[in-house]
DSSP file (Angstrom, degrees, kcal/mol; ACC not computed):
  #  RESIDUE AA STRUCTURE BP1 BP2  ACC     N-H-->O    O-->H-N    N-H-->O    O-->H-N    TCO  KAPPA ALPHA  PHI   PSI    X-CA   Y-CA   Z-CA
    1    1 A M              0   0    0      0, 0.0     2,-0.4     0, 0.0    54,-0.0   0.000 360.0 360.0 360.0 135.0  -24.3  -55.7 -187.3
    2    2 A Q        -     0   0    0      1,-0.0     2,-0.2     0, 0.0     0, 0.0  -0.736 360.0-150.5 -92.2 136.1  -25.8  -56.0 -190.8
    3    3 A T        -     0   0    0     -2,-0.4     2,-0.3     2,-0.0    53,-0.2  -0.648   7.7-161.1-100.4 160.4  -25.5  -59.3 -192.6
    4    4 A T  E     +a   56   0A   0     51,-2.0    53,-3.3    -2,-0.2     2,-0.1  -0.822  43.3  49.5-126.5 171.4  -25.3  -60.0 -196.4
    5    5 A G  E    S-a   57   0A   0     -2,-0.3     2,-1.0    51,-0.2    53,-0.2  -0.435  98.0 -32.1 102.0-169.3  -25.8  -63.0 -198.5
    6    6 A D        -     0   0    0     51,-0.9    -2,-0.1    -2,-0.1    52,-0.0  -0.775  68.5-174.3 -91.6  97.3  -28.5  -65.7 -198.9
    7    7 A N        -     0   0    0     -2,-1.0     3,-0.1    50,-0.1    52,-0.1  -0.508  33.6-118.3 -93.9 166.6  -29.9  -66.1 -195.3
    8    8 A P        -     0   0    0      0, 0.0     2,-0.2     0, 0.0    -1,-0.1   0.584  47.3-132.5 -78.3  -7.8  -32.5  -68.7 -194.1
    9    9 A G        -     0   0    0     22,-0.1     2,-0.8     2,-0.1    24,-0.1  -0.540  64.6 -11.5  88.0-165.0  -35.1  -66.2 -193.1
   10   10 A W  E    S+E   32   0B   0     22,-0.6    22,-2.3    -2,-0.2     2,-0.4  -0.626  83.3 172.9 -73.6 111.7  -36.8  -66.3 -189.7
   11   11 A I  E     +E   31   0B   0     -2,-0.8     2,-0.3    20,-0.2    20,-0.2  -0.927  11.8 169.2-126.8 147.2  -35.9  -69.8 -188.4
   12   12 A F  E     +E   30   0B   0     18,-2.4    18,-3.1    -2,-0.4     3,-0.1  -0.946  59.8  36.9-146.6 167.7  -36.4  -71.6 -185.1
   13   13 A G  S    S+     0   0    0     -2,-0.3    16,-0.4    16,-0.2     2,-0.1   0.732  86.4 135.9  63.7  22.2  -36.0  -75.1 -183.8
   14   14 A H        -     0   0    0     14,-0.2     2,-0.4    15,-0.1    14,-0.2  -0.337  56.1-115.5 -95.8 176.9  -32.8  -75.6 -185.9
   15   15 A Q  E     +B   27   0A   0     12,-3.0    12,-2.1    -2,-0.1     2,-0.3  -0.898  34.4 179.6-110.9 146.2  -29.5  -77.0 -185.1
   16   16 A A  E     +B   26   0A   0     -2,-0.4     2,-0.3    10,-0.2    10,-0.2  -0.997   8.9 179.4-146.3 144.4  -26.4  -74.9 -185.2
   17   17 A D  E     -B   25   0A   0      8,-1.4     8,-3.2    -2,-0.3     2,-0.5  -0.986  22.1-135.2-145.2 154.3  -22.7  -75.3 -184.5
   18   18 A L  E     -B   24   0A   0     -2,-0.3     6,-0.2     6,-0.2     2,-0.1  -0.936  22.6-154.0-110.9 121.5  -19.6  -73.1 -184.6
   19   19 A D    >   -     0   0    0      4,-2.7     3,-1.5    -2,-0.5     4,-0.2  -0.352  33.9 -97.6 -91.0 178.4  -16.6  -74.5 -186.3
   20   20 A A  T 3  S+     0   0    0      1,-0.3    -1,-0.1     2,-0.1    -2,-0.0   0.675 120.2  61.1 -70.3 -18.6  -12.9  -73.5 -185.6
   21   21 A D  T 3  S-     0   0    0      2,-0.1    -1,-0.3     1,-0.0    -3,-0.0   0.319 121.5-101.0 -94.0  10.7  -12.9  -71.1 -188.7
   22   22 A G  S <  S+     0   0    0     -3,-1.5    30,-2.6     1,-0.3     2,-0.5   0.825  77.4 139.1  78.0  28.3  -15.7  -68.9 -187.3
   23   23 A I  E     - C   0  51A   0     28,-0.2    -4,-2.7    -4,-0.2     2,-0.6  -0.937  43.0-149.7-113.6 124.2  -18.4  -70.4 -189.4
   24   24 A I  E     -BC  18  50A   0     26,-2.5    26,-2.0    -2,-0.5     2,-0.5  -0.825  11.8-152.9 -88.4 124.0  -21.9  -71.2 -188.0
   25   25 A N  E     -BC  17  49A   0     -8,-3.2    -8,-1.4    -2,-0.6     2,-0.4  -0.861  11.3-167.7 -99.5 128.7  -23.5  -74.1 -189.6
   26   26 A I  E     +BC  16  48A   0     22,-3.3    22,-2.1    -2,-0.5     2,-0.3  -0.943  15.2 156.9-119.0 135.1  -27.4  -74.0 -189.6
   27   27 A R  E     +B   15   0A   0    -12,-2.1   -12,-3.0    -2,-0.4    20,-0.1  -0.988  42.8   4.5-154.1 152.0  -29.6  -77.0 -190.5
   28   28 A G  S    S+     0   0    0     -2,-0.3   -14,-0.2    18,-0.3    18,-0.1  -0.255  71.4 100.0  74.6-161.4  -33.1  -78.3 -189.9
   29   29 A G  S    S-     0   0    0    -16,-0.4    15,-2.8   -15,-0.1     2,-0.3  -0.233  71.1 -69.0  79.2-172.3  -35.8  -76.4 -188.0
   30   30 A E  E     -EF  12  43B   0    -18,-3.1   -18,-2.4    13,-0.3     2,-0.3  -0.900  33.3-147.3-121.7 152.5  -38.7  -74.4 -189.3
   31   31 A I  E     -EF  11  42B   0     11,-3.4    11,-2.3    -2,-0.3     2,-0.6  -0.878  14.2-131.3-116.2 152.9  -38.9  -71.1 -191.0
   32   32 A I  E     -EF  10  41B   0    -22,-2.3   -22,-0.6    -2,-0.3     2,-0.4  -0.917  23.5-168.1-105.0 124.1  -41.7  -68.5 -190.8
   33   33 A Q  E     - F   0  40B   0      7,-3.5     7,-2.8    -2,-0.6     2,-0.5  -0.928  17.2-135.3-114.3 140.6  -43.0  -67.3 -194.1
   34   34 A K  E     + F   0  39B   0     -2,-0.4     2,-0.4     5,-0.2     5,-0.2  -0.794  24.5 176.9 -93.8 126.0  -45.3  -64.3 -194.4
   35   35 A E  E >   - F   0  38B   0      3,-3.0     3,-1.9    -2,-0.5     2,-0.3  -0.911  62.8 -56.4-130.5 103.1  -48.2  -64.9 -196.8
   36   36 A G  T 3  S-     0   0    0     -2,-0.4     0, 0.0     1,-0.3     0, 0.0  -0.481 119.9 -17.2  61.2-123.8  -50.6  -61.9 -196.9
   37   37 A D  T 3  S+     0   0    0     -2,-0.3     2,-0.3    -3,-0.1    -1,-0.3   0.420 126.8  72.2 -89.4  -2.2  -51.7  -61.1 -193.4
   38   38 A R  E <  S-F   35   0B   0     -3,-1.9    -3,-3.0     2,-0.0     2,-0.3  -0.799  72.2-125.7-121.7 162.7  -50.8  -64.4 -192.0
   39   39 A Q  E     -F   34   0B   0     -2,-0.3     2,-0.4    -5,-0.2    -5,-0.2  -0.779  19.4-160.9-101.3 145.4  -47.7  -66.4 -191.0
   40   40 A K  E     -F   33   0B   0     -7,-2.8    -7,-3.5    -2,-0.3     2,-0.5  -0.994   8.4-145.8-128.7 134.0  -47.0  -69.9 -192.3
   41   41 A F  E     +F   32   0B   0     -2,-0.4     2,-0.3    -9,-0.2    -9,-0.2  -0.880  23.8 175.1-100.8 125.0  -44.5  -72.3 -190.7
   42   42 A R  E     -F   31   0B   0    -11,-2.3   -11,-3.4    -2,-0.5     2,-0.2  -0.947  37.2-100.0-129.8 148.8  -42.6  -74.6 -193.0
   43   43 A R  E     -F   30   0B   0     -2,-0.3     2,-0.6   -13,-0.2   -13,-0.3  -0.450  39.4-119.9 -62.0 133.1  -39.9  -77.1 -192.5
   44   44 A S        +     0   0    0    -15,-2.8   -16,-0.2    -2,-0.2    -1,-0.1  -0.716  33.7 179.0 -79.3 118.9  -36.4  -75.7 -193.4
   45   45 A L        +     0   0    0     -2,-0.6     2,-0.3   -18,-0.1    -1,-0.2   0.562  53.3  66.1-100.6 -12.5  -35.2  -77.9 -196.1
   46   46 A E  S    S-     0   0    0    -18,-0.1     2,-0.3   -38,-0.1   -18,-0.3  -0.741  71.4-128.2-112.2 160.4  -31.8  -76.2 -196.9
   47   47 A N        -     0   0    0     -2,-0.3    13,-2.3   -20,-0.1    14,-1.0  -0.772  26.6-173.4-102.6 148.1  -28.6  -75.8 -194.9
   48   48 A F  E     -CD  26  59A   0    -22,-2.1   -22,-3.3    -2,-0.3     2,-0.3  -0.935  12.7-148.3-139.7 162.3  -26.8  -72.4 -194.4
   49   49 A T  E     -CD  25  58A   0      9,-2.4     9,-2.1    -2,-0.3     2,-0.4  -0.953   1.8-157.4-128.0 152.0  -23.6  -70.9 -193.0
   50   50 A L  E     -CD  24  57A   0    -26,-2.0   -26,-2.5    -2,-0.3     2,-0.7  -0.957  10.7-149.6-128.6 114.2  -22.9  -67.7 -191.4
   51   51 A D  E  >> -CD  23  56A   0      5,-2.3     4,-2.3    -2,-0.4     5,-0.9  -0.721   7.4-160.9 -79.6 111.2  -19.3  -66.4 -191.5
   52   52 A I  T  45S+     0   0    0    -30,-2.6    -1,-0.1    -2,-0.7   -29,-0.1   0.538  85.5  58.6 -79.0  -3.1  -19.0  -64.5 -188.3
   53   53 A R  T  45S+     0   0    0    -31,-0.3    -1,-0.2     3,-0.1   -30,-0.1   0.830 125.1  18.7 -85.1 -41.3  -15.9  -62.5 -189.5
   54   54 A S  T  45S-     0   0    0     -3,-0.3    -2,-0.2     2,-0.1     3,-0.1   0.507  98.1-129.4-107.6  -7.7  -17.6  -61.1 -192.6
   55   55 A W  T  <5 +     0   0    0     -4,-2.3   -51,-2.0     1,-0.2     2,-0.5   0.887  55.3 153.0  53.0  44.7  -21.2  -61.6 -191.4
   56   56 A T  E   < -aD   4  51A   0     -5,-0.9    -5,-2.3   -53,-0.2     2,-0.2  -0.913  35.6-147.8-109.0 125.5  -22.0  -63.3 -194.7
   57   57 A W  E     -aD   5  50A   0    -53,-3.3   -51,-0.9    -2,-0.5     2,-0.4  -0.615  15.6-173.5 -83.4 147.4  -24.7  -65.9 -195.1
   58   58 A R  E     - D   0  49A   0     -9,-2.1    -9,-2.4    -2,-0.2     2,-0.5  -0.976  23.0-134.4-142.8 134.1  -24.3  -68.7 -197.6
   59   59 A R  E     - D   0  48A   0     -2,-0.4   -11,-0.3   -11,-0.2   -52,-0.1  -0.739  20.7-175.1 -80.0 123.1  -26.7  -71.3 -198.7
   60   60 A T        +     0   0    0    -13,-2.3     2,-0.3    -2,-0.5   -12,-0.2   0.549  61.7  45.6-104.0  -8.4  -24.9  -74.6 -198.8
   61   61 A T        -     0   0    0    -14,-1.0     3,-0.1     0, 0.0     2,-0.1  -0.919  50.9-167.8-126.7 160.1  -27.5  -77.0 -200.2
   62   62 A N        +     0   0    0     -2,-0.3   -16,-0.1     1,-0.1    -3,-0.0  -0.572  25.1 156.4-142.5  70.8  -29.9  -76.7 -203.2
   63   63 A R        -     0   0    0    -18,-0.1    -1,-0.1    -2,-0.1   -17,-0.1   0.830  27.9-161.1 -73.6 -32.4  -32.2  -79.6 -202.6
   64   64 A N        +     0   0    0      1,-0.1     2,-0.2    -3,-0.1    67,-0.1   0.917  28.4 169.6  51.7  45.5  -35.2  -78.2 -204.6
   65   65 A W        -     0   0    0     65,-0.1     2,-0.4    67,-0.1    65,-0.2  -0.530  37.2-111.8 -84.7 159.6  -37.5  -80.7 -202.8
   66   66 A H  E     -G  129   0C   0     63,-1.0    63,-2.8    65,-0.3     2,-0.4  -0.747  32.7-171.0 -90.1 133.6  -41.3  -80.4 -203.1
   67   67 A Q  E     +G  128   0C   0     -2,-0.4     2,-0.4    94,-0.3    61,-0.2  -0.994   5.5 178.4-129.3 126.3  -43.1  -79.4 -199.9
   68   68 A F  E     -G  127   0C   0     59,-2.9    59,-3.1    -2,-0.4     2,-0.4  -0.981  13.7-160.2-128.0 143.7  -47.0  -79.5 -199.4
   69   69 A S  E     -GH 126 160C   0     91,-2.7    91,-3.5    -2,-0.4     2,-0.5  -0.984   7.3-155.6-119.6 133.4  -49.2  -78.7 -196.6
   70   70 A I  E     +GH 125 159C   0     55,-2.5    55,-2.1    -2,-0.4     2,-0.3  -0.929  22.6 172.9-109.7 126.2  -52.8  -80.1 -196.5
   71   71 A L  E     - H   0 158C   0     87,-2.4    87,-3.0    -2,-0.5     2,-0.4  -0.930  39.0-101.5-133.1 155.8  -55.1  -78.0 -194.3
   72   72 A Q  E >   - H   0 157C   0      4,-0.6     3,-2.1    51,-0.4    85,-0.3  -0.646  29.7-136.6 -73.2 129.2  -58.8  -77.9 -193.6
   73   73 A E  T 3  S+     0   0    0     83,-2.9    -1,-0.1    -2,-0.4    84,-0.1   0.826 103.8  52.4 -57.4 -34.2  -60.5  -75.1 -195.6
   74   74 A N  T 3  S-     0   0    0     82,-0.5    -1,-0.3     1,-0.0    83,-0.1   0.395 121.8-104.9 -86.2   5.3  -62.6  -74.0 -192.7
   75   75 A G    <   +     0   0    0     -3,-2.1    -2,-0.1     1,-0.2    -1,-0.0   0.582  68.3 157.2  83.9   9.1  -59.5  -73.8 -190.4
   76   76 A G        -     0   0    0      1,-0.1    -4,-0.6    -5,-0.0     2,-0.3  -0.122  37.1-119.6 -66.0 168.0  -60.4  -76.9 -188.6
   77   77 A L        -     0   0    0     -6,-0.1     2,-1.5    76,-0.1    46,-0.2  -0.795  12.4-123.1-109.5 149.5  -58.0  -79.1 -186.7
   78   78 A F        +     0   0    0     44,-3.8     2,-0.3    -2,-0.3     5,-0.2  -0.695  64.9 132.2 -91.2  88.8  -56.9  -82.7 -187.2
   79   79 A V    >   -     0   0    0     -2,-1.5     3,-2.7    74,-0.1     4,-0.1  -0.898  55.3 -11.4-135.0 160.7  -57.9  -83.8 -183.7
   80   80 A L  G >  S-     0   0    0     -2,-0.3     3,-1.2     1,-0.3    -2,-0.0  -0.182 132.7  -5.8  53.3-128.5  -59.7  -86.7 -182.0
   81   81 A D  G 3  S+     0   0    0      1,-0.3    -1,-0.3    72,-0.0    -3,-0.0   0.489 133.8  63.2 -79.9   1.3  -61.8  -88.7 -184.6
   82   82 A R  G <  S+     0   0    0     -3,-2.7    -1,-0.3    -5,-0.1    -2,-0.2   0.119  79.7  98.6-104.4  19.1  -60.8  -86.2 -187.4
   83   83 A R    <   -     0   0    0     -3,-1.2     2,-0.1    -5,-0.2    -5,-0.1  -0.921  69.5-142.1-106.4 111.1  -57.1  -87.0 -187.1
   84   84 A P        -     0   0    0      0, 0.0    -2,-0.1     0, 0.0    65,-0.1  -0.432  15.6-118.0 -72.8 145.1  -56.0  -89.5 -189.8
   85   85 A K    >>  -     0   0    0      1,-0.1     3,-1.5    -2,-0.1     4,-0.6  -0.676  28.1-123.4 -77.3 135.9  -53.5  -92.1 -189.0
   86   86 A P  G >4 S+     0   0    0      0, 0.0     3,-1.6     0, 0.0     4,-0.4   0.873 108.2  55.3 -54.6 -40.6  -50.5  -91.5 -191.2
   87   87 A H  G >4 S+     0   0    0      1,-0.3     3,-0.7     2,-0.2    20,-0.0   0.776 100.2  61.8 -68.3 -19.8  -50.5  -95.0 -192.8
   88   88 A T  G <4 S+     0   0    0     -3,-1.5    -1,-0.3     1,-0.2    -3,-0.0   0.624  99.8  56.4 -70.4 -15.4  -54.2  -94.5 -193.9
   89   89 A L  G << S+     0   0    0     -3,-1.6    -1,-0.2    -4,-0.6    -2,-0.2   0.503  77.5 116.8 -96.1  -6.2  -53.1  -91.5 -196.0
   90   90 A L  S <  S-     0   0    0     -3,-0.7     2,-0.1    -4,-0.4     6,-0.0  -0.344  75.2 -97.0 -65.0 147.2  -50.6  -93.4 -198.1
   91   91 A P        -     0   0    0      0, 0.0    -1,-0.1     0, 0.0     5,-0.1  -0.363  28.0-170.1 -74.6 141.8  -51.5  -93.5 -201.8
   92   92 A N  S    S+     0   0    0     -2,-0.1     4,-0.1     1,-0.1    -2,-0.0   0.752  87.0  53.3 -93.5 -34.6  -53.2  -96.4 -203.4
   93   93 A G  S    S+     0   0    0     47,-0.1     2,-0.4     1,-0.1    -1,-0.1   0.341 100.4  65.8 -89.8   6.3  -52.7  -95.1 -207.0
   94   94 A I  S    S-     0   0    0     47,-0.1     2,-0.1    46,-0.0    -1,-0.1  -0.987  86.0-120.9-129.0 126.5  -48.9  -94.7 -206.9
   95   95 A E        +     0   0    0     -2,-0.4     2,-0.3    16,-0.0    17,-0.2  -0.377  47.3 157.4 -64.1 132.4  -46.6  -97.6 -206.4
   96   96 A H        -     0   0    0     15,-0.1     2,-0.4    -5,-0.1    15,-0.2  -0.973  36.1-135.9-151.2 167.5  -44.5  -97.1 -203.3
   97   97 A V  E     -I  110   0C   0     13,-1.7    13,-2.6    -2,-0.3     2,-0.1  -0.974  31.2-116.8-123.2 137.3  -42.4  -99.1 -200.7
   98   98 A G  E     -I  109   0C   0     -2,-0.4    11,-0.3    11,-0.2     9,-0.0  -0.443  27.7-162.7 -74.4 151.4  -42.7  -98.4 -197.0
   99   99 A L  E     -I  108   0C   0      9,-2.7     9,-0.6    -2,-0.1     2,-0.0  -0.910  31.9 -88.9-125.1 156.4  -39.7  -97.1 -195.0
  100  100 A P        -     0   0    0      0, 0.0     2,-0.4     0, 0.0     7,-0.1  -0.378  42.1-164.9 -63.5 143.0  -39.0  -97.1 -191.3
  101  101 A C        -     0   0    0      1,-0.1     5,-0.1     5,-0.1     7,-0.1  -0.998  16.0-153.9-135.4 136.1  -40.3  -93.9 -189.5
  102  102 A E  S    S+     0   0    0     -2,-0.4     2,-0.1     5,-0.1    -1,-0.1   0.880  71.5  70.6 -80.9 -36.9  -39.3  -92.8 -186.0
  103  103 A G  S >  S-     0   0    0      1,-0.1     3,-0.8     2,-0.0    -2,-0.0  -0.480  70.9-138.2 -87.6 153.0  -42.4  -90.8 -185.0
  104  104 A W  T 3  S+     0   0    0      1,-0.2    -1,-0.1    -2,-0.1    -2,-0.0   0.699 104.3  55.5 -74.0 -20.9  -45.9  -92.0 -184.2
  105  105 A D  T 3  S+     0   0    0    -20,-0.1    15,-3.2   -19,-0.1     2,-0.3   0.179 105.7  58.6-104.1  17.2  -47.4  -89.1 -186.2
  106  106 A G  E <   - J   0 119C   0     -3,-0.8     2,-0.3    13,-0.2    13,-0.2  -0.883  55.3-156.9-140.6 174.0  -45.6  -89.8 -189.5
  107  107 A A  E     - J   0 118C   0     11,-2.3    11,-2.2    -2,-0.3     2,-0.4  -0.975   7.3-154.9-144.2 154.2  -44.9  -92.2 -192.3
  108  108 A R  E     +IJ  99 117C   0     -9,-0.6    -9,-2.7    -2,-0.3     2,-0.3  -0.999  16.5 170.8-133.1 136.0  -42.1  -92.6 -194.8
  109  109 A I  E     -IJ  98 116C   0      7,-2.3     7,-2.5    -2,-0.4     2,-0.5  -0.900  28.7-127.0-137.9 170.5  -42.3  -94.2 -198.2
  110  110 A L  E     -IJ  97 115C   0    -13,-2.6   -13,-1.7    -2,-0.3     2,-0.5  -0.983  23.1-177.0-119.9 122.2  -40.1  -94.6 -201.3
  111  111 A I  E >  S- J   0 114C   0      3,-2.5     3,-2.4    -2,-0.5   -15,-0.1  -0.989  75.7 -19.9-121.5 118.6  -41.6  -93.6 -204.7
  112  112 A D  T 3  S-     0   0    0     -2,-0.5    -1,-0.1     1,-0.3   -16,-0.1   0.854 128.7 -52.7  51.9  40.3  -39.4  -94.2 -207.8
  113  113 A G  T 3  S+     0   0    0      1,-0.2    -1,-0.3    18,-0.0   -17,-0.0   0.465 115.4 118.1  76.4   4.3  -36.3  -94.3 -205.5
  114  114 A V  E <   -J  111   0C   0     -3,-2.4    -3,-2.5    17,-0.1    -1,-0.2  -0.892  63.5-128.7-104.8 125.9  -37.2  -90.9 -203.8
  115  115 A P  E     -J  110   0C   0      0, 0.0    15,-2.6     0, 0.0     2,-0.4  -0.493  23.8-167.9 -67.8 140.1  -38.0  -90.8 -200.1
  116  116 A V  E     -JK 109 129C   0     -7,-2.5    -7,-2.3    13,-0.2     2,-0.4  -0.997   2.6-159.7-130.8 127.6  -41.2  -89.1 -199.1
  117  117 A S  E     -JK 108 128C   0     11,-2.5    11,-2.2    -2,-0.4     2,-0.4  -0.836   3.6-167.5-107.9 149.4  -42.1  -88.1 -195.5
  118  118 A L  E     -JK 107 127C   0    -11,-2.2   -11,-2.3    -2,-0.4     2,-0.4  -0.998   3.0-173.9-135.4 134.0  -45.6  -87.4 -194.2
  119  119 A N  E     -JK 106 126C   0      7,-2.2     7,-2.6    -2,-0.4     2,-0.8  -0.972  14.1-150.1-136.5 118.1  -46.4  -85.8 -190.9
  120  120 A V  E     + K   0 125C   0    -15,-3.2     5,-0.2    -2,-0.4     2,-0.1  -0.776  26.8 174.3 -94.7 111.5  -49.8  -85.4 -189.4
  121  121 A G        -     0   0    0      3,-2.7   -43,-0.2    -2,-0.8    -2,-0.0  -0.389  44.7 -99.7-103.4-175.3  -50.0  -82.4 -187.2
  122  122 A V  S    S+     0   0    0      1,-0.1   -44,-3.8    -2,-0.1     3,-0.1   0.911 118.8  21.6 -74.0 -44.7  -52.8  -80.7 -185.5
  123  123 A S  S    S+     0   0    0    -46,-0.2   -51,-0.4     1,-0.2     2,-0.3   0.599 130.6  13.9-104.4 -10.6  -53.3  -77.9 -188.0
  124  124 A S        -     0   0    0    -53,-0.1    -3,-2.7   -46,-0.1     2,-0.5  -0.987  58.6-129.9-154.7 163.5  -51.8  -79.4 -191.1
  125  125 A I  E     -GK  70 120C   0    -55,-2.1   -55,-2.5    -2,-0.3     2,-0.4  -0.988  32.0-154.1-115.8 119.3  -50.5  -82.6 -192.8
  126  126 A D  E     -GK  69 119C   0     -7,-2.6    -7,-2.2    -2,-0.5     2,-0.5  -0.796  11.5-171.5-101.9 133.3  -47.1  -81.9 -194.2
  127  127 A V  E     -GK  68 118C   0    -59,-3.1   -59,-2.9    -2,-0.4     2,-0.5  -0.984   3.3-173.5-124.1 121.7  -45.7  -84.0 -197.2
  128  128 A I  E     -GK  67 117C   0    -11,-2.2   -11,-2.5    -2,-0.5     2,-0.8  -0.965  15.1-153.5-120.2 124.1  -42.0  -83.5 -198.2
  129  129 A V  E     -GK  66 116C   0    -63,-2.8     2,-1.0    -2,-0.5   -63,-1.0  -0.860  13.4-157.2 -94.3 113.8  -40.6  -85.2 -201.3
  130  130 A E        +     0   0    0    -15,-2.6     2,-0.3    -2,-0.8   -14,-0.1  -0.328  61.9   8.2 -96.4  51.9  -37.0  -85.5 -200.4
  131  131 A G  S    S-     0   0    0     -2,-1.0     2,-1.2   -17,-0.1   -65,-0.3  -0.982 106.3 -34.8 171.1-159.7  -35.5  -85.7 -203.9
  132  132 A N        +     0   0    0     -2,-0.3     2,-0.4   -67,-0.1   -67,-0.1  -0.658  62.5 153.4 -95.9  78.0  -36.2  -85.5 -207.7
  133  133 A L        -     0   0    0     -2,-1.2    -2,-0.1    -4,-0.1     5,-0.1  -0.856  55.5 -95.1-100.7 137.0  -39.7  -86.8 -208.2
  134  134 A S     >  -     0   0    0     -2,-0.4     4,-2.9     1,-0.1     5,-0.2  -0.206  29.0-123.9 -54.9 141.8  -41.5  -85.4 -211.3
  135  135 A P  H  > S+     0   0    0      0, 0.0     4,-2.5     0, 0.0     5,-0.2   0.857 111.5  55.5 -50.8 -38.1  -43.7  -82.4 -210.4
  136  136 A E  H  > S+     0   0    0      2,-0.2     4,-2.1     1,-0.2     5,-0.1   0.932 110.9  42.7 -66.0 -46.8  -46.7  -84.3 -211.9
  137  137 A K  H  > S+     0   0    0      2,-0.2     4,-2.2     1,-0.2    -1,-0.2   0.908 114.3  51.4 -69.3 -40.9  -46.2  -87.3 -209.6
  138  138 A A  H  X S+     0   0    0     -4,-2.9     4,-2.4     1,-0.2    -2,-0.2   0.902 112.2  46.9 -56.4 -43.0  -45.5  -85.1 -206.6
  139  139 A S  H  X S+     0   0    0     -4,-2.5     4,-2.3    -5,-0.2    -2,-0.2   0.899 111.4  50.5 -67.7 -40.4  -48.7  -83.2 -207.3
  140  140 A R  H  X S+     0   0    0     -4,-2.1     4,-2.1     2,-0.2    -1,-0.2   0.847 110.0  51.8 -64.1 -37.0  -50.7  -86.4 -207.8
  141  141 A L  H  X S+     0   0    0     -4,-2.2     4,-2.3     2,-0.2     5,-0.2   0.951 109.4  48.3 -62.1 -51.6  -49.4  -87.7 -204.5
  142  142 A A  H  X S+     0   0    0     -4,-2.4     4,-2.1     1,-0.2    -2,-0.2   0.875 111.3  50.7 -60.1 -38.4  -50.4  -84.6 -202.6
  143  143 A E  H  X S+     0   0    0     -4,-2.3     4,-2.5     2,-0.2    -1,-0.2   0.901 109.1  50.8 -67.6 -40.6  -53.9  -84.7 -204.2
  144  144 A E  H  X S+     0   0    0     -4,-2.1     4,-1.9     1,-0.2    -2,-0.2   0.934 112.4  46.2 -61.4 -46.5  -54.4  -88.4 -203.2
  145  145 A I  H  X S+     0   0    0     -4,-2.3     4,-2.5     2,-0.2    -1,-0.2   0.883 110.5  55.2 -64.3 -38.7  -53.4  -87.6 -199.6
  146  146 A R  H  X S+     0   0    0     -4,-2.1     4,-2.6    -5,-0.2     5,-0.2   0.963 106.8  49.8 -59.3 -51.5  -55.7  -84.5 -199.6
  147  147 A L  H  X S+     0   0    0     -4,-2.5     4,-1.9     1,-0.2    -1,-0.2   0.886 112.2  46.4 -54.7 -42.8  -58.6  -86.6 -200.6
  148  148 A K  H  X S+     0   0    0     -4,-1.9     4,-2.0     2,-0.2    -1,-0.2   0.889 112.6  50.5 -67.4 -37.4  -58.0  -89.2 -197.9
  149  149 A A  H  X S+     0   0    0     -4,-2.5     4,-3.0     1,-0.2     5,-0.3   0.900 108.7  52.4 -67.3 -38.2  -57.5  -86.5 -195.3
  150  150 A E  H  X>S+     0   0    0     -4,-2.6     4,-2.0     1,-0.2     5,-0.6   0.897 106.7  53.6 -63.1 -40.4  -60.8  -84.8 -196.4
  151  151 A S  H  <5S+     0   0    0     -4,-1.9    -1,-0.2    -5,-0.2    -2,-0.2   0.944 114.2  40.4 -59.4 -50.7  -62.6  -88.1 -195.9
  152  152 A V  H  <5S+     0   0    0     -4,-2.0    -2,-0.2     1,-0.2    -1,-0.2   0.903 117.1  48.7 -65.4 -42.0  -61.4  -88.5 -192.3
  153  153 A A  H  <5S-     0   0    0     -4,-3.0    -1,-0.2     2,-0.2    -2,-0.2   0.793  96.6-138.9 -70.0 -28.9  -61.8  -84.9 -191.4
  154  154 A G  T  <5S+     0   0    0     -4,-2.0     2,-0.3    -5,-0.3    -3,-0.2   0.675  72.3  85.6  74.7  16.9  -65.3  -84.7 -192.8
  155  155 A S  S   <S-     0   0    0     -5,-0.6    -1,-0.2    -6,-0.2    -2,-0.2  -0.988  90.5 -81.7-146.1 157.1  -64.5  -81.2 -194.3
  156  156 A R        -     0   0    0     -2,-0.3   -83,-2.9   -84,-0.1   -82,-0.5  -0.270  45.2-158.6 -58.6 135.3  -63.0  -79.8 -197.5
  157  157 A C  E     -H   72   0C   0    -85,-0.3     2,-0.3   -84,-0.1   -85,-0.3  -0.867   3.4-157.8-115.2 153.9  -59.2  -79.8 -197.4
  158  158 A V  E     -H   71   0C   0    -87,-3.0   -87,-2.4    -2,-0.3     2,-0.5  -0.878  14.1-126.3-127.4 158.3  -56.8  -77.7 -199.5
  159  159 A I  E     -H   70   0C   0     -2,-0.3     2,-0.4   -89,-0.2   -89,-0.2  -0.927  16.8-164.1-110.3 127.2  -53.1  -78.0 -200.6
  160  160 A E  E      H   69   0C   0    -91,-3.5   -91,-2.7    -2,-0.5    -2,-0.0  -0.937 360.0 360.0-105.0 134.0  -50.6  -75.2 -199.9
  161  161 A R              0   0    0     -2,-0.4   -94,-0.3   -93,-0.2    -1,-0.1   0.416 360.0 360.0-100.1 360.0  -47.4  -75.5 -201.9
């Protein structure tokens, strides 16, 4: 069956439920994006529905959040003594307030009333600005985190948007 509309792309690890009207609600998870010859995994920031009567997808949110990934330029991994502790990556040059965070591999802060989550993975450090923070301040935040990650990893790091 062919679908139409604005779909989430290749998504996995998401939550889905079917309501009484035949609508599947999709939220969370990760999406696979193709970039040149390689695949990139990104957190899915938007919610979608699929009407199983018409097979029409619809995007139900428009968050327009900023998402950055910090990677080692040489393809290195953030492991052992090259794995930064999330709290050591928090910015010094941008005023922020700490927020509770559930995972041991992450941190959450509030900048200008906007929540920001940071997650240290093996291959990347992901930063998600969960609201309307100026692009300049979001870029400055990502750059400061990149510099701190570079120092711990001992190799040059780059930012992917």
